[in-house]
C-alpha positions as CSV (number, residue, x, y, z in Angstrom):
1,M,-2.0,-13.6,-11.1
2,T,-1.3,-11.6,-8.5
3,I,-1.3,-14.1,-5.3
4,A,-1.1,-13.1,-1.5
5,T,0.3,-15.0,1.1
6,L,-2.8,-14.9,4.1
7,T,-0.2,-15.6,7.5
8,K,-2.6,-15.2,10.6
9,N,-1.2,-13.4,14.1
10,G,-3.5,-13.6,16.3
11,T,-7.0,-11.5,15.9
12,K,-5.2,-9.9,13.2
13,F,-4.0,-11.1,9.3
14,T,-1.5,-10.9,7.0
15,A,-1.4,-10.2,3.3
16,E,2.2,-10.3,1.0
17,Y,1.9,-10.1,-2.0
18,V,5.2,-10.9,-4.1
19,N,5.2,-10.3,-7.9
20,E,8.2,-10.6,-10.4
21,F,8.6,-7.4,-12.9
22,H,11.0,-7.2,-15.7
23,Q,11.3,-3.8,-15.9
24,P,13.4,-1.7,-14.0
25,T,13.4,-1.4,-10.1
26,E,12.8,2.4,-10.0
27,K,10.6,2.7,-12.4
28,V,8.0,-0.3,-10.5
29,W,8.2,1.7,-7.1
30,D,7.6,5.1,-9.0
31,S,4.4,3.1,-10.0
32,I,3.9,2.4,-6.4
33,T,5.0,4.9,-4.7
34,N,4.1,8.2,-6.8
35,N,0.2,9.2,-6.3
36,E,0.1,10.1,-9.3
37,H,0.1,6.7,-10.7
38,F,-0.7,4.5,-7.9
39,K,-4.6,6.3,-8.0
40,K,-4.1,4.8,-12.0
41,W,-3.8,0.9,-10.3
42,M,-5.6,2.3,-7.0
43,A,-7.5,5.4,-6.9
44,H,-8.5,5.1,-2.7
45,L,-5.2,5.2,-0.9
46,E,-2.8,8.4,-1.3
47,I,0.7,7.9,0.2
48,V,0.9,11.2,2.8
49,D,4.4,10.1,4.6
50,M,6.4,7.4,3.0
51,R,8.5,6.1,5.6
52,K,8.1,3.3,8.0
53,D,6.0,4.9,10.5
54,G,4.8,7.0,7.8
55,K,1.0,7.0,6.8
56,M,-1.5,6.7,4.0
57,L,-5.1,7.6,3.7
58,F,-8.0,5.2,2.4
59,H,-10.5,7.7,0.4
60,Y,-14.0,6.3,0.5
61,N,-14.3,7.8,-3.0
62,D,-18.6,7.8,-2.5
63,G,-19.1,11.9,-2.7
64,S,-18.3,12.6,1.1
65,D,-14.6,13.4,2.3
66,K,-14.2,9.7,4.7
67,F,-11.6,8.0,4.8
68,E,-9.7,5.9,6.8
69,E,-5.8,6.9,8.2
70,M,-3.5,3.6,7.4
71,K,0.5,3.9,9.1
72,I,3.2,2.4,7.1
73,T,4.5,0.0,9.1
74,D,7.3,-1.3,7.1
75,F,9.5,0.9,4.4
76,E,13.2,0.2,2.8
77,D,13.0,2.7,0.1
78,Q,13.0,0.7,-3.5
79,S,12.0,-2.6,-1.6
80,V,9.5,-2.6,0.2
81,I,6.2,-0.6,1.4
82,E,4.1,-2.7,4.1
83,F,1.0,-1.1,6.1
84,E,-2.2,-2.0,7.9
85,W,-5.0,-2.2,5.9
86,G,-8.2,-1.7,8.8
87,E,-10.2,-3.9,10.7
88,V,-11.5,-7.9,9.3
């Protein structure tokens, strides 16, 4: 089960997910950063520029071409990918 820790910072919230996988780091990292694998568990998201201050897209997948841009706020290869997820 995945449980998030929610933290409020002013008017914004942070949801932090920490998971332990019993697989090689490279395999887990590839599954969440390679768009072909990533879309299997999160079909709406696309990584466009994988780096700190890079961007991801949230596609509405409703028949329109609408999407929201999301900024990658922290990135450490093989370790951390942190991104914004719109307004609350």
